[in-house]
Each structure stands twice: as structure tokens, then as C-alpha cells.
N, C-alpha and C positions, 0 to 999 in steps of 0.2 A: 254108537260104540265109543266115540271120542268123549262124550259126556260121562260114560261109564268109567273110562280110564281116569278122567280128571277127578271124579268123585272118589275113586279108590286112592289116588296119589295125594290128594289134599290132606287127608288125616295123617298120612305118613310124614308129610313135610312139616305140619304143625307139631307133631310129636317130636320130630328131630330138633326143631327150634327150641322146644321146651327143655329137652335134655341138654342142649348146648347152653342155654341160659342158666340152668341149674349148675352145670359144670363150672361155668365162669364164676358164679357166685361162690361156689365152694372154694375155688382158687383164691378169691379175694379174702374169704374168711380165714383160709389157711395162712395166707401171707400176713394178715392182720394179727393172727394168733402168734405167728413167729416173731412179730415185732412188739409184743406186749411189753409194757414198762417193767423194768427190773431194778432200777436205781431210784432210791428215795433219799434225798438230802434235806436235812433240817438244821436249824440253829439250836444248839444245845444250851449255851450260856454266853452272856456278854455283859460287861459292866453297864451300870446306869449313868455313871459320871466319870469323866477323865479330865486331867489337866493337860494343857498344851505342852507338848514335849514328853509326856508320860508314855512309857511302854505299857500297853495293856493287851490282854489275851482274849480271843474269841474262840470258843469250842464248837466244832461242827460235827454232826453225826451223819453217817451214811449207812443205809441198809441196802445190800446187794442181794437180790433174789437169784443168785447163781452160785452153783457149787464150786466152780472153777473161775478164779479171778487172779490174773497175774499182778495187777497193781491198780491203784487209783491215782490219777494225775489231777493237778490243779492249774487253773488259769484264772488270773484276775483281770477284770476290765479296768480301764483308767478311772481312778477316783480323783478327788480334788483335795489337795493339802493333807493327804494321808499317805504315810509310808508303810508298805507291807514289808516287814523285816524278814520273815521266813516264808516266802511264797510257795516253796516246795516242801512244806512241813510233811513229815511222815505220818501216814495213816496207821494207827495201831488197832489190831483186831481185838474185839471184846467178846468174840464167840457169837454163835447164832447169826452169822453173816452180817454182823454189825461192826462198824469201824468208827473211830474217833480221830480227829486231828485238831491240834491247837495252833492257831495262827496268831502272830504277834503284830501289833500295829502301833503307829505313833502319829498322833494328830499334830500338825504344825501350825494350824490357824483355826480360829473360831468359824471361819467360812470354809467348812470342810464337807465333803460328801464321801461316804464309804464306797469302795469298789464293789462290783458284783463278782461272785465266785462261781466259776464253772468247774464241775467235777466230772471226770470221765472214767469209765470202766475200760481198762486196758487188758487185752488178751491177744497173745501172739503179736505183740508190738503194734496193735491196731486199736483205735478207740471204737468200742462197740456201741456205747451209749453215753450220753452226757445229760447233765441237769444243771441249771443255773438258778442260784438263789441270791436274794438281796440281803445285805448285812445292815443292821441297824446302827446308825451313828449315835453314840452316847451323848449325853449332855456335856458340852465342852466348856471348861472353866479356865480363865486366864489367872495365873498367880499374880499376887500383888508385887510391885516392884521392890526389889531388895538389892542394893548395890553390891553386897557381898555374895550374891547367889552364884553358884558355880554351874548352873544349868542342869543339875542332876536331880531327878525325882526318883526315890528309891524305897523299896521295902526294907532293905538294910544297907548300911554304909559303914565301912571300916577302913581306917588308915592303919594298915598292918605294921608298917615301919617307915621311918624317914631318916634322912641323914643330910647334914649340911657340911660342905667342904669348900675350900678356896677355889674360885674359878679364875680370877686374875687379880690385879692389884686393887681394884675398886669393887669387885663383886664376889658374891658367893653363889653357889648353886645348891638348891634344895631338891632332893629327889624323894618322892613319896611312892610307896606301893599301896594302892587303893583297891579294895575288893567290895563288890556290891552284889545284891540279888534283886531281881525285879526292877531294874533301873536302866536308864539311858546313859550309861557310863561313858560312851564314846562322845557324848556332848560336853564332857567336863572341860571347863575353861575358867581360868582365874582372870579377873579384871584388874587393871591398874599395874600390870607387870609387863615390862617391855618385851622380854623374851621368855616364853614358856610354851609348853605343849605336851602332848601325849607321846612318850618315847616308844612305848610298846603296848600292845593290846592283846589279850587272850581271853578265851572262854574257860570257865571252870565248871566243876560238877554242879555248883549251885548258882552260878551267875557269870560275872565278868571280873577281870582284873586288869589294871593298867599300871604302868610306871610313868609318873608325871614329873617333869622337871620345871623349875622356875629359877631364873637368874635374877637376883635382887642385890641392891647395894649392901656392902658389908657392914654398914652402920645400922641396918634394920634389925631389930631384936625379935620380931615375930610377925607373922601374917595370919590373917583370918579369912575364912570363907564359910558359907552356909550351903546346905543342901535341903531339899524338901523331903521330910520323912512321912511316908504314907500311913504307917500305923498310928502315929500321933497327929497326923494331919496338920503339921506346922513345920516351920523352918528350924533346923538345928545348926548351931554354930560349932565350928572346929577351929581350934587355935594351934598353930604349929610354932614352937619356939625356935629361934634361929641360933643354934649353938654349934660353933665350928668344932668338929671332932677331929682328933689326930689319928685315930685308928682307921684301918682300912676295911672296907666291906667288899667282898669278892665281886659283886655285880655292880659296883658303883665307882664313880670317880674318886680318887684318893687325893690327899694333900701332897703338895710338892715337898719331898723330903729335904730339898736344898734350902727350904725356908725355915727349917727347924733350928731353934737356938742351940739345941744339943749338938747338931751337926756343925754349927759354927764354932762352938768351943772345942769340939773334938779336933777339928782341923787346926785350930790355933795350938792345941796341946801337942799334936804331932810335930809341928814346926818348932815349938819351944824345946821339946825333948831332943830333937835332932840337933838343935843349936847347942844345947847344954853339953851333950856328950861329945860334940865336935870340939868344944872349948877344952873339955877334960882331956880329949885325945891329944890336943896340941900341948897341954901342960905336962901330962904324965908320960907321953911318948910310949904308950902301951898299945899294941896293935889290936887287942881284944876290945878296946873302946870303939874301934871302928865298926864292930858288929851292930851295936844299938844305933849308931849314927846311920848306918845303911838301912836298918829296919825302919826307924822312924821317918827317914827321908822317903823311903818307898811308900809307907803308909800315907804320908802327907800327899804325895802325888797321886797315889791310887784313890785317895778320898776325893780328889778332884775328878776322878773317874774319866780320863780321856777316852777310854774304850767305849763310853756311852755317848760320845759325841757322834751322831749319825746324821744322815741327810734324808729329808722327806722329799720324795719325788713330786714333780709338778702335777697339779690336778688331783691331788690325793685328798680324800675325805677324812675330816676329823670329827669323831662322834662323841656324844655325851657318855655312852656306856659301851662296854665291850660286847655288844650283841649285834646280830645280823641286821635287825630292823631299827637300830638306834637312830636317833635324830642327828643329822649332820649339821654342825653349827659353823664349820669353817672349811673352805676349800682353797688351797694355795694355787696361785697362778704361775709360780716359778719354783725352782729348786730351793729348799730352805735348809739351813743348818739348825738342827734341833738336838735336844738331849733326851736320851732314852731313860725313863724312870721305872719301868717295869713291864711285865707281859702277862697275858692270860690267854691260854688257848692260841687262837690265830690272830691275836690282837696285841699291839704294842702301845704302852702308855708313853706319851712324849710331852715335853715342855717346849712350847713355841718361844721364839725370841721376844714376843710381847708379854710373856708370862702366863699365857693361857695353857691349860692342860687338857688333854683329850686322848682318845683312843683311835688308832688307825690299824689297818690290816698289815700283816708282816710284809707282804709283797710291796708295800709302799715305802719301805725303809731300805736304805743302802748304807754301807759302811763308808767312812771317809777314806 
């Protein structure tokens, strides 16, 4: 009887084990199918050769086999002597679940290695899937030494405008507006100049723009620099003549009006006319000669402009240009008596006791 029961149960146990095994395998297949690859990332284009310091682009393609994707995110691993300029470049849809992104890089040494790029599919603020690809390092070339080189490698380079004005008794300041495309404009620097730098930087629709200032001796008649032009594959020289201008540019440091020869003769004329009419008044004894005496005397003293004698608060910043991010070239450690020369928006142009001219915020000025 026992043998009969065992012979009956044994096939049932084996059959149950078979169904359990099949069910487990079906679960594994279902889980594998749910995790099937849906992100495919590839390199679309990259240059074959770049120069050290040059900004170059690498285009990457991503195909996402999902109908609903919130975003694609980027993460770069550590490279060597390579700067990723826009690590969070925006992915642009090209239709058919295809996306493109253009990343900008700059190689700083011949001994460089490109970082690896990890792209993730984001949905409901979570990364559903990621793929990592390697980026090819182009052939890296070192430019030949040029003592006039300003460190900029560009597709296009333009000095839109420049102006030279008096800075102090021995120096002038040259301010240039420079605009480029496909360039490393933030690396712009002139050699052989004691005081110079980028005063402001901005991005434009086609590239970048800076205002660059250089303080040079007032006997210097010109200065030159070169940049490397990518279309022609050679250095291009730019020469800036140093011509002191008397007219004012709204965004730039102006001349000290007190140094004008016209201002000098005008002051003398007011004093002479006041004296002449005073002598006539004494001789003619007519009261109406007192009127021109008073007028020219008032003009003489007003021309000295005592109302423009103001004080500069301690620890106030004096800037090259009347802009928020302008370069600070002087900070006073104590209260100073200065002269107000003009104003623009929230900035006052002042003359320091040592003859330097600059801009400071209105809140830094107090009346005597």
C-alpha cells in the first residue's frame, strides 16, 4: 500500500518541480525584457587636429528608444589637461527619438587625455539608464613662440572700437572692445604691459566680447599684438595707434576737463574781464558797471567749481569703467578730498589728488 502511494505521489512532485522551474525562468525572462537597452550614444564628429589653447567642439548623438523622456543629463569623468567648457550642454531633439549635443573643450598641454562621457536618461527626476562612451583626443599641436601673441586662437577676431585717454601725469589708458567667434577670448593677455586686463566679459549671439584695458606710458605711440587665425592657419597682427582723444565715450574713462587749455584761458578771461569792469566802475562811478563785475567774478569762482569738491569715503573702490564688473585699480585707506568730474547712472567720475581719474559708486561720495 505504501509503495502504491509513493508511486502515485512521485510523478506529482516531479511535475510540480517542473512547473516551478518554468515559472522562475519566465520571471527572469520578463525581468530581463523589462531592462532591455534603450539608450544608444555615439560620437558624431570631432576634429582631427587642435592647437594647445584652442576651443574645439565635439558633437555627440543619442538615440533613446522611449516615447517619454524628461531629459538627458551629462557627467564627465576626470580627464588630463583638458577643460570641459560646457559640461551641461543642452541636448537638441532631431526627431525620431534622436538627440544631439555639442560639447566644447580646450586642451592645455600636449600630454592630455580626454574625459569619458556618461549620458543618462532622466524620467520623474530619476536616472533610468546610462551609457558611457570614450572621446577621442585629436592630434595636439603647440604653436610656435611669438612674443606678441595675445593667447587667442579664433575663427574670427575684431577690435570693434578703442579709445585712449589720460590716466595720470605719466600714463594713458587704452580701452578696446574685442569680439570673436570660435575663440578662447577669456585667455586674452598682452605681454610687456605693467597694468592690463579684461575689464568685462560677455557672450554674444555669435561668440564672445570683452572690454580690455591697458595702462601704458604717455610717450608710447602704438602697441601691437597678434592672434592666431584658424581660417588662414597663421598669426595675424593688429596695431593700435595711441592717440589721446578729447571727446568722451559714454562707457569709457574721459579726459580730465581741468587739463584743457581752453579751460585755462577761459578762467583767465573771466578774471581779466572782472578786473577791467571793476577799473571802469572806479573811474566812471556808474553803478551799472557793477553788474558785469559781479557776473564775471561769479563766473570766475564758479569755474573753479567749489561745489564739485567732494570727499571719497575710506575703503572706496575706484574703477576703470562705470560698470558693475569693472576692474578696481585703486582703493583708498582713508578719507580723501577729491574733485567730481561727471556722473553716469549710479557712478561718479572723480579726480584723485595724485591726478588719477576713475569711477566710483555714488554712495562712496559725500559733500564737504
